[in-house]
C-alpha positions, 0 to 999 in steps of 0.5 A: 433615554440615551437616544433623547439625550443625544438629540439634545446634544447631552451625549454624543451620537456616537455614544448613543449609537454604540449603546444601542449596538452593544447593549445586551445582558446575560440573565444568569449575570444579572441574577449573580449581580442581584444577589450581591447588590440586592438591587434589581436595577443596578444588577441590570445596569451593571451587566449592560454596561459591561458589554457597552464599554465607556459609553455605558456610563451614560445609560442611567444618566439623571434616571432613578430605577422607577424611571425605568420600572414604572414606564416599563410597567405602563407599557405592559399594562397598556399592551395587556389592556389591548388583549383584554379589550380584544377578549371583551369584543369576542365576548360582545360577538358571541353574545350578539349572535346568541341574542339574534338566534333567540330573539322572541324565545320566551322565558319566565323572568325571576326576581329573588329567585321567584317567578315574576314575568315573562322575558326572553333568552334573547333579551338576556343575551342582548343585556350580556352584550350590553354590559360588556359594551360598558366593560369595553369602554371601561377598559379603554379608559383604564388604558389611557389612564395607565399608559403614562410613563416618567423620566423625571428623576429621583423625586420627579423634579427633572433635577438632572434631566431635561423634560424633553427626554421624558417626552421623547421616551414616552413618545417612542413607547406610545405613552403619555408623560405625566407629573410624578414623584419618584413613581407615577402615582398609584391611584392610576394603577388602582384604577386599572385594578379595580377596572379589571375586577369590575370586568371580572364581576361582570363575567361572574354575574353572567356565569352565575346566571348560567349556573342557576339556569343549568340547575336540575330543577331548571334546566333551560340551558346547559354548558357544552359537554364534550365527548368523553368528558366526566362530571363526577368521579363517583356519579356517572350521570353528572354534567356540571357547569364547571366552566361557569364555576371556574369563572366565578372562582377566579373572579374572586381572586381578581377582586382580591388583587384590587384591594392590594392595588388600593392599599398601594396608593398610600405611599410615603412622601415621594415614594416608598417600595411597599407597593412594588412586591404587590404589584409584581404578583397582582398585575401579571396574575390579575391581567392573565386570569381576567384574559383567561376568564373572558375566553372561558365566558366567550366559550360559555356564551357561544357554546351553551345548549338552549332547551325551549321546551324546558322554558316553556314548562317553567313558564307554565309551572307557576300556573299563570301567576306571571299575569298578576301585574296585568290583572292589577293594572286592568282592575285600577284602569277599570276604576277599582281602588288599587288596594282592593284590586291588589288584595283581590288578585293576590287572593286569587294568585295564592289560591291558584298556587297553594290549593291547585285546581283552576289556575290564576287566569281561569280563577280571574275569569270565574270571578264574576265581579272581577270579570265584569269589571275587566271585560273579556278583552281586558282579561285576555290582554292581562294574561297575554304573555306576548304582550311582555315582548312587544318592546323587544326590539327597543331593548335590543336597539338600546343594547346595540343590537 
């Protein structure tokens, strides 16, 4: 700010050079000053001015504390966003690699936790990649919105400042000047915190998926398990999905911080200080936590083991019920009323599941009326699992792969 004032001839170039050359501080003295003044910025300014000498009188000329604090916070959050964007990119790279590795690896898809129709583990990873493409764009947008500084004085009117000073400072820091009161409006900060919480929620979504797929009854994947690692203090056999569970737990904390950021939007008039104490906790905590979550997710995606034999066993375990929609559509195409077709297919599906004996495709084949309507070719197509992946390439393309 002093450099900007010198450029506008408000202070001398000599004083500006003196300030830059002599400005320094002793943290212990700042803390001692703050104990007396009970004001963090004044405590800092007094300490710096004591080293600068007479030119120190210009250091805070026309400024208010929030000119320093809000501009600094914007600088910090912008740089934090850069680190988080890089973390998201690493997750994307890991997901893309696994998607290519497991393209065509058929698994049973589940809705409501119940077997539905076949998909592939590659498609799962492609969808993860796609979700974090969106996360990257959201973080970029949040970065742009938060990268706004202010050097506009006590109520944002530039009463004792030339607006060119603000433009100069923001330009030097890579920020944009914006309209403000005593503070930068907190809807910007809330949007940033909400974006962090949404990215954390995406990480939790996939960590939850990995946890379900590692359950003993499913066993399709497993987190990496290091040599010498222990899963339980009581049960030596345990190999628990602790990384995924850790992601889920920490995501809850990031979401909690978003609520505090929303509460900070409604300040009194041109500003009160109720937001400050909350932000000193929530922004360092939320950004550090999300950075850790992304690193954990990258390790989880890149390091998880895949068990194709379990995927095949699970696919077969529901006795071909995944073909029910194919059979339903084949019957309606053959001219059978949809309600009657649905009831016939449902009856065979429930019998295959509850009574044992012949599986669902076999029961369809043994039903003379249905077989006659569908025909041999139609029946084979209805129960062909491979047809479920015939558009896999299109899905990959839409996911950016």
